[in-house]
C-alpha positions as CSV (number, residue, x, y, z in Angstrom):
1,M,1.4,96.2,-33.3
2,K,-2.0,94.7,-33.0
3,E,-2.3,95.3,-36.2
4,S,0.1,92.9,-38.1
5,L,-0.6,90.8,-35.3
6,T,-3.7,90.1,-36.9
7,K,-1.8,90.6,-40.4
8,H,0.5,87.7,-39.3
9,S,-2.5,85.4,-37.8
10,L,-4.6,85.3,-41.4
11,A,-1.3,84.0,-42.7
12,H,-2.4,80.6,-40.8
13,P,-4.9,78.3,-42.5
14,K,-7.1,78.3,-39.5
15,E,-8.0,75.0,-39.6
16,R,-4.3,74.5,-38.1
17,D,-4.5,77.6,-35.7
18,E,-7.9,75.8,-34.4
19,C,-5.9,72.2,-34.4
20,E,-3.2,73.1,-32.2
21,I,-4.4,75.8,-29.7
22,C,-7.8,73.9,-29.3
23,Q,-8.1,70.2,-31.0
24,M,-4.9,69.2,-29.7
25,K,-4.8,68.2,-26.6
26,D,-7.7,65.6,-27.4
27,H,-5.6,65.1,-30.0
28,L,-2.9,64.1,-27.9
29,F,-5.3,61.4,-25.9
30,I,-5.7,59.2,-28.8
31,H,-1.0,58.4,-28.1
32,T,-1.6,58.3,-24.5
33,K,-5.2,56.7,-24.2
34,E,-6.0,58.7,-21.8
35,K,-9.3,59.7,-21.2
36,P,-9.5,62.3,-19.4
37,H,-13.5,63.2,-19.9
38,V,-15.4,61.3,-17.7
39,S,-19.5,61.8,-16.8
40,E,-21.1,63.1,-13.9
41,V,-24.0,60.6,-14.0
42,C,-22.1,57.1,-15.2
43,G,-18.6,57.5,-14.2
44,K,-17.9,56.8,-18.3
45,Q,-14.2,58.2,-19.3
46,L,-13.8,59.7,-23.3
47,K,-11.0,60.7,-25.1
48,E,-12.8,63.9,-26.5
49,R,-14.6,66.5,-24.9
50,S,-17.2,66.1,-28.2
51,S,-17.6,61.8,-26.9
52,L,-18.7,63.4,-23.2
53,K,-21.5,66.3,-25.0
54,T,-23.1,63.3,-27.3
55,H,-23.0,60.8,-24.0
56,L,-24.3,63.1,-22.0
57,R,-27.3,63.0,-24.2
58,T,-28.0,59.2,-23.9
59,H,-28.6,60.0,-20.1
60,K,-31.1,63.2,-20.5
61,K,-33.0,61.0,-22.9
62,E,-32.4,63.8,-25.5
63,K,-32.8,63.6,-29.0
64,S,-31.7,67.7,-31.1
65,Y,-31.4,65.2,-34.9
66,V,-34.9,64.8,-35.8
67,C,-35.5,62.9,-39.5
68,Q,-37.9,65.8,-41.4
69,V,-39.0,62.3,-43.6
70,C,-40.4,60.3,-40.3
71,A,-40.3,62.4,-37.5
72,K,-37.1,59.1,-36.0
73,A,-34.5,61.1,-33.4
74,F,-31.6,60.6,-32.8
75,T,-28.8,61.7,-30.7
76,K,-26.0,62.1,-32.8
77,R,-26.1,63.9,-36.2
78,G,-24.2,61.3,-38.2
79,N,-26.2,58.8,-37.1
80,L,-29.4,61.5,-38.8
81,T,-27.4,61.3,-41.5
82,V,-27.1,57.6,-42.4
83,H,-30.4,57.4,-41.9
84,L,-31.7,59.4,-44.3
85,R,-30.0,57.2,-46.9
86,I,-32.8,55.3,-45.8
87,H,-35.5,57.5,-47.5
88,K,-33.2,58.3,-50.2
89,S,-32.0,55.0,-51.1
90,E,-28.9,55.8,-51.0
91,K,-25.7,53.2,-50.4
92,P,-22.7,55.5,-51.0
93,Y,-20.4,52.2,-49.6
94,V,-19.6,49.6,-52.5
95,C,-18.2,46.3,-51.9
96,E,-15.4,46.0,-54.9
97,V,-15.4,41.8,-54.5
98,C,-19.7,41.6,-55.1
99,N,-21.1,45.2,-55.5
100,K,-22.9,44.9,-52.5
101,A,-23.4,48.3,-51.9
102,F,-23.6,49.7,-47.4
103,T,-25.3,53.3,-46.0
104,Q,-22.8,52.9,-43.7
105,L,-18.6,52.3,-43.8
106,C,-18.4,49.7,-41.0
107,H,-21.5,47.9,-42.5
108,L,-19.4,47.4,-46.0
109,K,-16.2,46.8,-43.5
110,R,-18.5,44.3,-41.9
111,H,-19.0,42.7,-45.3
112,L,-15.8,42.3,-46.5
113,R,-14.5,40.1,-43.6
114,A,-17.0,37.0,-45.1
115,H,-15.2,37.9,-48.0
116,T,-11.6,38.2,-46.6
117,K,-12.4,35.3,-43.9
118,Q,-11.0,38.0,-41.3
119,K,-11.6,37.0,-37.7
120,P,-10.2,40.0,-35.8
121,Y,-11.7,39.9,-33.1
122,V,-10.5,36.7,-30.6
123,C,-11.6,35.8,-27.0
124,E,-8.3,36.0,-24.3
125,I,-10.3,33.1,-23.2
126,C,-10.6,30.2,-25.0
127,G,-9.0,31.2,-28.3
128,K,-12.1,31.5,-30.7
129,R,-12.1,34.2,-33.2
130,F,-14.9,36.6,-34.6
131,T,-15.4,38.6,-37.8
132,E,-17.2,41.3,-35.5
133,K,-16.9,42.7,-32.1
134,G,-20.2,42.4,-30.7
135,N,-19.9,39.0,-31.5
136,L,-17.1,38.4,-29.3
137,L,-18.4,40.8,-26.2
138,R,-21.3,38.6,-26.5
139,H,-19.2,35.5,-26.7
140,L,-17.4,36.2,-23.8
141,R,-20.8,36.4,-21.1
142,T,-20.9,32.6,-22.1
143,H,-18.0,32.3,-19.6
144,T,-18.7,35.4,-17.0
145,K,-22.1,34.3,-17.1
146,E,-23.5,36.4,-17.4
147,K,-26.4,38.3,-18.0
148,P,-27.6,41.9,-18.5
149,Y,-30.8,41.5,-19.7
150,V,-33.7,40.6,-17.6
151,W,-37.2,40.5,-18.1
152,E,-39.0,41.8,-14.8
153,V,-42.4,39.4,-15.4
154,C,-40.9,36.8,-15.2
155,S,-37.5,37.5,-14.1
156,K,-35.9,35.0,-17.1
157,A,-32.6,36.7,-18.1
158,F,-30.5,36.9,-20.9
159,I,-27.2,37.4,-22.7
160,E,-28.1,39.4,-25.3
161,T,-31.1,42.1,-26.6
162,G,-32.7,39.9,-29.2
163,S,-32.6,36.9,-27.0
164,L,-34.4,39.1,-24.3
165,A,-37.3,40.8,-27.8
166,K,-37.7,37.1,-28.3
167,H,-38.5,35.6,-25.6
168,L,-41.2,38.7,-25.0
169,R,-43.1,37.5,-27.8
170,T,-44.0,34.3,-26.0
171,H,-45.6,36.8,-23.5
172,T,-47.6,38.4,-25.5
173,N,-47.6,35.9,-29.0
174,E,-46.4,38.3,-31.4
175,K,-45.7,37.6,-35.0
176,P,-44.4,40.3,-36.8
177,Y,-43.3,38.7,-39.6
178,I,-45.2,37.6,-41.6
179,C,-44.9,35.9,-45.6
180,E,-46.3,38.1,-48.2
181,I,-46.9,35.0,-50.4
182,C,-49.6,32.7,-47.4
183,G,-50.0,35.2,-45.3
184,K,-47.9,32.8,-41.9
185,A,-46.7,34.7,-39.2
186,F,-44.0,34.1,-37.2
187,A,-42.1,35.9,-34.2
188,E,-38.4,35.9,-35.5
189,R,-37.1,37.4,-38.8
190,G,-34.6,34.4,-39.5
191,N,-37.8,31.9,-39.7
192,L,-39.9,34.0,-42.3
193,I,-36.4,34.4,-44.4
194,A,-35.8,30.4,-43.7
195,H,-39.6,30.0,-44.4
196,L,-39.2,32.5,-47.7
197,R,-36.9,29.8,-49.0
198,I,-39.6,26.8,-49.2
199,H,-41.5,28.9,-52.6
200,R,-38.6,30.4,-53.4
201,N,-37.2,26.1,-53.4
202,E,-34.1,27.7,-52.1
203,K,-31.4,25.1,-50.1
204,P,-28.0,27.4,-50.8
205,Y,-27.1,25.2,-47.4
206,V,-25.0,21.9,-48.8
207,C,-23.3,19.4,-47.3
208,E,-20.1,18.5,-48.0
209,V,-19.8,14.9,-46.8
210,C,-23.3,13.5,-48.6
211,S,-24.0,16.4,-50.8
212,K,-27.8,17.3,-49.1
213,A,-28.9,20.4,-49.2
214,F,-31.2,22.4,-46.6
215,T,-32.9,25.7,-46.1
216,Q,-31.7,26.7,-43.3
217,V,-28.1,26.9,-41.6
218,R,-29.2,25.3,-38.6
219,S,-30.4,22.1,-39.8
220,L,-27.5,21.6,-41.9
221,K,-25.3,21.6,-38.7
222,K,-27.7,19.0,-37.5
223,N,-26.9,16.5,-40.8
224,L,-23.0,17.5,-40.1
225,R,-23.5,15.9,-36.2
226,T,-24.4,12.4,-37.8
227,H,-21.6,12.3,-39.5
228,T,-19.2,13.1,-36.8
229,K,-21.3,11.9,-34.3
230,E,-20.9,15.5,-32.2
231,K,-23.1,16.1,-29.5
232,P,-22.7,19.4,-28.7
233,Y,-26.2,19.5,-25.8
234,V,-25.0,18.3,-22.2
235,C,-27.6,17.7,-19.8
236,E,-26.4,19.4,-16.2
237,V,-28.2,16.9,-14.5
238,C,-26.8,13.8,-15.8
239,S,-24.1,15.0,-18.3
240,K,-26.0,12.8,-20.2
241,A,-25.2,14.3,-24.2
242,F,-27.3,14.7,-27.2
243,A,-26.4,15.9,-30.3
244,E,-30.2,18.5,-30.5
245,R,-31.2,20.7,-28.4
246,G,-34.7,20.2,-28.4
247,S,-33.5,16.3,-27.4
248,M,-31.6,17.9,-23.9
249,V,-34.8,20.1,-23.1
250,R,-36.6,17.2,-23.9
251,H,-34.9,15.3,-21.3
252,L,-34.3,17.7,-18.9
253,R,-38.2,17.8,-18.1
254,T,-37.3,13.7,-16.8
255,H,-35.6,15.2,-13.8
256,T,-37.4,18.2,-13.2
257,K,-40.9,16.5,-13.8
258,E,-42.1,19.1,-16.0
259,K,-45.0,18.4,-18.3
260,P,-46.0,21.4,-20.2
261,Y,-48.6,19.7,-22.5
262,V,-51.5,19.4,-21.2
263,C,-55.2,17.8,-22.4
264,E,-57.5,20.0,-21.8
265,V,-60.7,17.3,-22.6
266,C,-58.9,15.2,-19.5
267,G,-56.7,17.7,-17.1
268,K,-53.5,14.5,-18.2
269,A,-50.6,16.6,-18.5
270,F,-47.0,14.8,-20.6
271,T,-43.5,15.6,-21.1
272,Q,-43.8,16.0,-24.6
273,L,-46.2,17.5,-27.8
274,C,-46.2,14.0,-29.6
275,N,-47.0,11.6,-26.6
276,L,-50.4,15.0,-25.5
277,K,-51.1,14.0,-30.1
278,A,-51.2,10.9,-29.3
279,H,-53.2,10.7,-26.3
280,L,-55.9,13.4,-27.6
281,R,-56.7,10.3,-30.7
282,T,-58.1,8.2,-27.3
283,H,-60.8,10.9,-27.0
284,P,-63.5,10.8,-29.0
285,K,-64.3,13.4,-31.6
286,K,-66.9,14.9,-30.1
287,S,-65.0,15.5,-27.1
288,L,-62.4,17.3,-28.9
289,T,-65.0,19.9,-31.4
290,C,-66.6,21.2,-28.0
291,V,-63.4,22.1,-26.6
292,K,-62.1,23.5,-30.0
293,S,-66.0,25.3,-29.8
294,A,-65.6,26.6,-26.1
295,T,-62.0,27.9,-26.7
296,N,-63.3,29.6,-29.7
297,H,-66.2,31.3,-28.1
298,S,-64.1,32.6,-24.8
299,R,-61.8,33.9,-27.2
């Protein structure tokens, strides 16, 4: 009897056997939306047992999968597999429209939306649409006023990690992005990319109204406001509106009495950098030379 049962079981594919007996419960949760596997550390609920195991590694800081090329470690085998493509220069996912290639399928899907103009992620509060889920989540924080990323030194809080990283560089004066042509360094990668267009004489952002071209998209947006007369930056104190964010920041100092630009010669302070530069011209050149020498010597 036992021998007959064993022979009979071999007639069924092993994969099907495992799915029906071991994995069917986890599979059904996809349909029922049930999340029975709960993290004892943070209470996060997950559909699959394997997902819970992977999640628990984030608490234990356990990174079992190590790259043999650069020693970078990962919590998931899949993340290591994707990472290895960087070393091998493998980009298996190719866009059928423009032939651009990617290391990950999710990156290709995201890229395809640039062609289809599809924006599947919709804000339930204001109806604004986004191509990426991450952008929607960051946008939602503008409604909830949530700023989960806080710098412990100055207690300044931010909506996203990227903004926190940029802010940290204002304390460290770190400029990790360096132009290979002229050696100029930048705190932000986007600024380096925009700077490289100056060397290449590239101006990809063109105004549809006046045909003026720009190296940066923010310069194009600024130009468009001269046509639309739009003033999106509003002072929280007096409700005065401005076309540029910098203008609003300078205006706010009239309320706060903040004067961040200080003359090193006489200690006089100013609300704007241009006013400080104009003031410095009133000092004899010898004084300025002494200040620069003293500054260099102290370094």
